C-alpha positions as YAML, in Angstrom:
chain: A
units: angstrom
residues:
- id: 1
  name: MET
  ca: [18.13, 11.72, 22.09]
- id: 2
  name: PRO
  ca: [14.26, 12.26, 21.48]
- id: 3
  name: PRO
  ca: [11.55, 10.45, 23.53]
- id: 4
  name: GLY
  ca: [10.95, 7.03, 21.75]
- id: 5
  name: ASP
  ca: [14.18, 6.68, 18.71]
- id: 6
  name: LEU
  ca: [14.23, 3.34, 18.40]
- id: 7
  name: ALA
  ca: [17.33, 4.53, 15.54]
- id: 8
  name: GLY
  ca: [18.99, 6.51, 18.55]
- id: 9
  name: GLU
  ca: [18.81, 3.69, 21.05]
- id: 10
  name: ILE
  ca: [20.58, 1.06, 19.02]
- id: 11
  name: SER
  ca: [22.93, 3.79, 17.76]
- id: 12
  name: ALA
  ca: [23.99, 3.92, 21.02]
- id: 13
  name: CYS
  ca: [23.55, 0.41, 22.04]
- id: 14
  name: ARG
  ca: [26.93, -0.97, 23.52]
- id: 15
  name: LEU
  ca: [26.06, -4.71, 24.32]
- id: 16
  name: CYS
  ca: [28.98, -6.32, 22.32]
- id: 17
  name: ALA
  ca: [31.83, -4.20, 22.81]
- id: 18
  name: ASP
  ca: [33.52, -6.84, 25.31]
- id: 19
  name: ARG
  ca: [32.57, -9.62, 22.22]
- id: 20
  name: PHE
  ca: [33.98, -7.08, 18.98]
- id: 21
  name: ALA
  ca: [36.90, -6.57, 21.74]
- id: 22
  name: ALA
  ca: [38.49, -9.94, 21.85]
- id: 23
  name: THR
  ca: [37.57, -10.36, 17.91]
- id: 24
  name: ALA
  ca: [40.90, -10.36, 14.93]
- id: 25
  name: THR
  ca: [39.91, -7.04, 14.70]
- id: 26
  name: HIS
  ca: [39.58, -5.58, 17.85]
- id: 27
  name: HIS
  ca: [36.94, -2.53, 16.94]
- id: 28
  name: ALA
  ca: [34.30, -0.79, 18.66]
- id: 29
  name: PRO
  ca: [30.44, -1.34, 18.31]
- id: 30
  name: ARG
  ca: [29.34, 0.95, 15.77]
- id: 31
  name: PRO
  ca: [25.62, 0.19, 14.96]
- id: 32
  name: VAL
  ca: [23.68, 0.96, 11.88]
- id: 33
  name: PRO
  ca: [20.52, 1.81, 12.09]
- id: 34
  name: TRP
  ca: [18.64, 2.74, 8.53]
- id: 35
  name: PHE
  ca: [14.79, 3.06, 9.27]
- id: 36
  name: ARG
  ca: [11.95, 4.98, 9.89]
- id: 37
  name: PRO
  ca: [8.98, 4.63, 10.26]
- id: 38
  name: GLY
  ca: [7.04, 4.91, 6.53]
- id: 39
  name: ALA
  ca: [9.53, 3.10, 4.77]
- id: 40
  name: ARG
  ca: [7.79, 0.58, 2.35]
- id: 41
  name: VAL
  ca: [10.83, -2.21, 1.19]
- id: 42
  name: LEU
  ca: [12.82, -3.91, 4.09]
- id: 43
  name: ILE
  ca: [15.93, -4.81, 2.66]
- id: 44
  name: ALA
  ca: [16.46, -7.50, 6.00]
- id: 45
  name: GLY
  ca: [20.02, -8.77, 5.38]
- id: 46
  name: GLN
  ca: [22.66, -10.55, 7.86]
- id: 47
  name: ALA
  ca: [25.33, -7.80, 9.42]
- id: 48
  name: PRO
  ca: [27.33, -4.47, 8.07]
- id: 49
  name: GLY
  ca: [30.82, -5.71, 6.56]
- id: 50
  name: LYS
  ca: [34.32, -3.61, 7.04]
- id: 51
  name: ARG
  ca: [33.17, -1.25, 4.39]
- id: 52
  name: VAL
  ca: [29.79, -0.56, 6.18]
- id: 53
  name: HIS
  ca: [31.57, -0.09, 9.95]
- id: 54
  name: ALA
  ca: [33.92, 2.41, 8.32]
- id: 55
  name: SER
  ca: [31.59, 4.53, 6.72]
- id: 56
  name: GLY
  ca: [27.96, 4.60, 8.70]
- id: 57
  name: ARG
  ca: [25.44, 3.41, 5.50]
- id: 58
  name: PRO
  ca: [24.06, 0.33, 5.22]
- id: 59
  name: PHE
  ca: [25.62, -1.70, 1.55]
- id: 60
  name: THR
  ca: [28.17, 0.39, 0.52]
- id: 61
  name: ASP
  ca: [30.43, -1.98, -0.90]
- id: 62
  name: PRO
  ca: [30.63, -4.45, -4.34]
- id: 63
  name: SER
  ca: [27.99, -6.39, -2.24]
- id: 64
  name: GLY
  ca: [25.53, -3.32, -2.45]
- id: 65
  name: ASP
  ca: [26.08, -2.74, -6.11]
- id: 66
  name: ARG
  ca: [25.25, -6.14, -6.98]
- id: 67
  name: LEU
  ca: [22.08, -5.83, -4.68]
- id: 68
  name: ARG
  ca: [21.18, -2.78, -5.95]
- id: 69
  name: ASP
  ca: [21.23, -4.24, -8.95]
- id: 70
  name: TRP
  ca: [18.87, -6.96, -8.66]
- id: 71
  name: LEU
  ca: [16.19, -4.72, -7.50]
- id: 72
  name: GLY
  ca: [16.32, -2.45, -9.85]
- id: 73
  name: MET
  ca: [16.90, 0.31, -7.51]
- id: 74
  name: SER
  ca: [19.01, 3.28, -7.86]
- id: 75
  name: GLU
  ca: [21.66, 4.86, -5.31]
- id: 76
  name: GLU
  ca: [19.21, 7.83, -4.58]
- id: 77
  name: VAL
  ca: [16.18, 5.62, -3.53]
- id: 78
  name: PHE
  ca: [18.18, 2.77, -2.25]
- id: 79
  name: TYR
  ca: [18.91, 5.10, 0.57]
- id: 80
  name: ASP
  ca: [15.78, 7.68, 0.90]
- id: 81
  name: LEU
  ca: [14.53, 6.26, 4.33]
- id: 82
  name: SER
  ca: [11.21, 7.58, 3.50]
- id: 83
  name: ARG
  ca: [10.63, 4.47, 1.39]
- id: 84
  name: VAL
  ca: [13.89, 1.49, 1.90]
- id: 85
  name: ALA
  ca: [14.71, 0.47, 5.03]
- id: 86
  name: VAL
  ca: [17.66, -2.07, 5.65]
- id: 87
  name: VAL
  ca: [17.42, -4.12, 8.83]
- id: 88
  name: PRO
  ca: [20.33, -6.39, 9.26]
- id: 89
  name: MET
  ca: [20.59, -9.58, 11.82]
- id: 90
  name: ALA
  ca: [23.38, -7.40, 13.55]
- id: 91
  name: PHE
  ca: [23.49, -4.17, 13.05]
- id: 92
  name: CYS
  ca: [27.27, -4.16, 14.11]
- id: 93
  name: PHE
  ca: [29.67, -5.79, 11.98]
- id: 94
  name: PRO
  ca: [30.60, -8.50, 13.88]
- id: 95
  name: GLY
  ca: [34.15, -8.77, 13.12]
- id: 96
  name: TYR
  ca: [36.59, -11.38, 12.03]
- id: 97
  name: ASN
  ca: [37.33, -15.03, 13.47]
- id: 98
  name: ALA
  ca: [41.62, -15.64, 13.58]
- id: 99
  name: LYS
  ca: [41.62, -17.04, 10.13]
- id: 100
  name: GLY
  ca: [39.88, -13.59, 8.77]
- id: 101
  name: ALA
  ca: [36.51, -15.31, 8.21]
- id: 102
  name: ASP
  ca: [33.54, -13.29, 8.64]
- id: 103
  name: LEU
  ca: [31.87, -13.97, 12.25]
- id: 104
  name: PRO
  ca: [28.00, -14.64, 12.60]
- id: 105
  name: PRO
  ca: [25.64, -11.45, 13.49]
- id: 106
  name: PRO
  ca: [25.80, -11.88, 17.31]
- id: 107
  name: LYS
  ca: [22.30, -13.48, 18.30]
- id: 108
  name: ILE
  ca: [21.61, -10.84, 21.27]
- id: 109
  name: CYS
  ca: [20.92, -8.31, 18.22]
- id: 110
  name: SER
  ca: [18.28, -9.31, 16.95]
- id: 111
  name: ALA
  ca: [17.27, -10.53, 20.19]
- id: 112
  name: THR
  ca: [17.10, -7.39, 21.64]
- id: 113
  name: TRP
  ca: [15.86, -5.09, 18.85]
- id: 114
  name: HIS
  ca: [14.48, -6.38, 16.03]
- id: 115
  name: ASP
  ca: [10.61, -6.80, 17.41]
- id: 116
  name: ARG
  ca: [10.91, -2.93, 17.80]
- id: 117
  name: VAL
  ca: [12.34, -2.38, 14.89]
- id: 118
  name: MET
  ca: [10.12, -4.32, 13.17]
- id: 119
  name: ALA
  ca: [6.48, -2.80, 15.06]
- id: 120
  name: GLU
  ca: [7.72, 0.52, 14.00]
- id: 121
  name: MET
  ca: [7.24, 0.06, 10.21]
- id: 122
  name: PRO
  ca: [3.88, -1.17, 10.07]
- id: 123
  name: GLY
  ca: [3.00, 0.09, 6.05]
- id: 124
  name: LEU
  ca: [5.91, -2.39, 4.68]
- id: 125
  name: ARG
  ca: [4.56, -4.04, 1.79]
- id: 126
  name: LEU
  ca: [7.81, -6.23, 0.43]
- id: 127
  name: LYS
  ca: [10.31, -7.32, 2.50]
- id: 128
  name: VAL
  ca: [13.98, -8.73, 0.56]
- id: 129
  name: LEU
  ca: [15.18, -11.58, 3.07]
- id: 130
  name: VAL
  ca: [18.62, -11.27, 2.08]
- id: 131
  name: GLY
  ca: [21.00, -14.30, 3.35]
- id: 132
  name: ALA
  ca: [20.26, -17.64, 5.34]
- id: 133
  name: ALA
  ca: [19.69, -15.44, 8.73]
- id: 134
  name: SER
  ca: [17.52, -13.55, 8.21]
- id: 135
  name: ILE
  ca: [15.56, -15.89, 5.83]
- id: 136
  name: ASN
  ca: [15.41, -17.42, 9.04]
- id: 137
  name: TRP
  ca: [14.57, -15.16, 11.29]
- id: 138
  name: HIS
  ca: [11.25, -14.08, 9.34]
- id: 139
  name: LEU
  ca: [10.03, -17.14, 7.77]
- id: 140
  name: GLY
  ca: [11.19, -19.04, 10.86]
- id: 141
  name: PRO
  ca: [13.09, -22.66, 10.60]
- id: 142
  name: GLY
  ca: [12.04, -24.92, 7.72]
- id: 143
  name: HIS
  ca: [10.73, -22.73, 5.15]
- id: 144
  name: GLY
  ca: [10.59, -24.29, 1.50]
- id: 145
  name: LYS
  ca: [11.06, -27.53, 0.36]
- id: 146
  name: ASN
  ca: [12.69, -30.16, 1.60]
- id: 147
  name: GLY
  ca: [13.43, -28.56, 4.95]
- id: 148
  name: GLY
  ca: [15.59, -25.27, 5.41]
- id: 149
  name: ARG
  ca: [18.85, -25.26, 2.54]
- id: 150
  name: MET
  ca: [19.10, -21.70, 1.41]
- id: 151
  name: THR
  ca: [18.53, -22.75, -1.96]
- id: 152
  name: GLU
  ca: [15.61, -24.83, -1.15]
- id: 153
  name: ARG
  ca: [14.32, -21.12, 0.15]
- id: 154
  name: VAL
  ca: [14.80, -19.57, -2.20]
- id: 155
  name: ALA
  ca: [13.55, -21.62, -5.12]
- id: 156
  name: ALA
  ca: [10.48, -21.24, -2.76]
- id: 157
  name: TRP
  ca: [10.41, -18.21, -3.22]
- id: 158
  name: ARG
  ca: [6.62, -18.17, -5.21]
- id: 159
  name: GLU
  ca: [4.55, -19.28, -2.23]
- id: 160
  name: THR
  ca: [5.71, -15.93, -0.30]
- id: 161
  name: ALA
  ca: [5.31, -13.75, -3.15]
- id: 162
  name: PRO
  ca: [4.56, -10.96, -3.71]
- id: 163
  name: GLU
  ca: [5.08, -9.88, -0.54]
- id: 164
  name: VAL
  ca: [8.21, -11.64, 0.62]
- id: 165
  name: PHE
  ca: [11.20, -12.92, -1.34]
- id: 166
  name: PRO
  ca: [14.33, -14.40, 0.23]
- id: 167
  name: LEU
  ca: [17.27, -14.36, -1.49]
- id: 168
  name: PRO
  ca: [21.01, -15.20, -1.73]
- id: 169
  name: HIS
  ca: [23.33, -13.24, -0.12]
- id: 170
  name: PRO
  ca: [24.87, -10.98, -3.02]
- id: 171
  name: SER
  ca: [28.79, -11.73, -2.01]
- id: 172
  name: TRP
  ca: [31.16, -12.82, -4.79]
- id: 173
  name: ARG
  ca: [31.93, -15.60, -1.99]
- id: 174
  name: ASN
  ca: [28.34, -17.00, -4.07]
- id: 175
  name: ASN
  ca: [29.11, -16.30, -7.37]
- id: 176
  name: ALA
  ca: [29.40, -19.98, -7.68]
- id: 177
  name: TRP
  ca: [25.73, -20.52, -6.43]
- id: 178
  name: LEU
  ca: [24.45, -17.97, -8.85]
- id: 179
  name: ARG
  ca: [26.74, -19.74, -12.46]
- id: 180
  name: ALA
  ca: [24.77, -23.33, -10.72]
- id: 181
  name: ASN
  ca: [21.17, -22.04, -10.70]
- id: 182
  name: PRO
  ca: [20.20, -19.83, -13.41]
- id: 183
  name: TRP
  ca: [16.90, -20.02, -12.55]
- id: 184
  name: PHE
  ca: [17.52, -16.83, -10.20]
- id: 185
  name: ALA
  ca: [18.36, -14.22, -12.50]
- id: 186
  name: GLU
  ca: [16.19, -15.99, -15.08]
- id: 187
  name: GLU
  ca: [13.10, -16.29, -13.18]
- id: 188
  name: VAL
  ca: [13.43, -14.58, -9.43]
- id: 189
  name: LEU
  ca: [15.09, -11.34, -10.44]
- id: 190
  name: PRO
  ca: [11.98, -10.06, -13.26]
- id: 191
  name: ALA
  ca: [9.20, -10.75, -10.13]
- id: 192
  name: LEU
  ca: [11.70, -8.44, -7.89]
- id: 193
  name: ARG
  ca: [11.63, -5.79, -9.76]
- id: 194
  name: ALA
  ca: [8.66, -5.46, -10.75]
- id: 195
  name: ARG
  ca: [7.09, -5.96, -7.14]
- id: 196
  name: VAL
  ca: [9.85, -3.05, -6.46]
- id: 197
  name: LYS
  ca: [8.43, -1.18, -8.92]
- id: 198
  name: GLU
  ca: [5.06, -1.71, -8.03]
- id: 199
  name: VAL
  ca: [5.74, -0.74, -4.38]
- id: 200
  name: LEU
  ca: [7.52, 2.09, -4.73]
- id: 201
  name: GLU
  ca: [5.22, 3.99, -7.72]
...
């Protein structure tokens, strides 16, 4: 890989090979780095899912379709590395446990790579934090009203907008949350879409 190719270093990472081999999925690492220094929008997620592990592109799943709808962003723009970076808390699919549930992002990934990745993108104008792990890393523990629960942190979006928007994960598992919190679609999403348009124009 060429000198200074951080994405290439991450692609070659095998720190979690033994960890992944011991999961119910028994898979090998496949990091999915998706960033370049010129990016203006950061999508900071949790970790790739099984479909992303197979495709090698971030958010190539129904969660990605919903996220792009939330952002008001086409696939063409979303995957334009000159404008949009996707940096999850772990670059590899963490696997499933014995019950078939998603395992959390291994903390060694963010500890190893995230400071270096963020330093490579000084021109970011918008950070979209998707899910609790990403919100906690970028904003620190306890941000928002009443401590650090995800609902309170998303509800406190005006405290960090327009530069940072904390969001729930767009997974189908959050459908009940979305129904119970209609203010998210009514208040947060219009402001987020307007900011995305402003930053990318």
